[in-house]
N, C-alpha and C positions, 0 to 999 in steps of 0.2 A: 419724684414719680409717682405713675399712678398708686394705687391699686390693684386695678387689671392689668398692672404689669409687675407686682411685683407676685400676684399671685400666677401669672402665668414663666413667672421662676421659676416658683416655688414645683411647679406642676417637670415644670423641664425638667430641675436641679432630681425628684421626686426619682422620676423613670430613667433620668443618667443610675446612679443609682440601686433600682428593681437590674437594670438591663449586665447591671454588674455587678450584683447577687444571681442575678439566674446564669450568669458565664460563668464563676464562681466557683455552683452545682455543677454543672453542664460540666467542668471540667475533671471534678471531683468522680461523675461520673457513678452514681449515687452508691460512695465510697465514701459518706461526713459519718463519725460517731454524732453519740444523746447529745454530749454536749456543743458539739457547735450547730448541729437541726437546732437546738433550745436555744443558742445563742443569735441566727442568721433570721429566727423566728421573734425575739426580745427586736431585732433595729426594724421589723417592717412592726413590728405592731406597734413599735415610738414613731417609726417613717409615715406609716398610713393609718386613718382611720379604718378603709376596709378592707384590713390586713388578714383578717379569715380568711378570706374570698378564695387569697393568692397564699396563702400559707396552702391550706389544701389545693390547690392547683398545682404547687409543687414539689407536696405529698413531705412536707413537713411536721 
């Protein structure tokens, strides 16, 4: 498998994870406690280098 295919796979996995997190936040309807928000923010930071932009967009 080439490097390009590996990177595409990583991007797709990241996008799927982000969609799942976004759905979880939407389902909670803005009623997440501080520890849950912190866990989600930490997970996003581990997942992608541009996490700060995403965290601000999701109001975490």
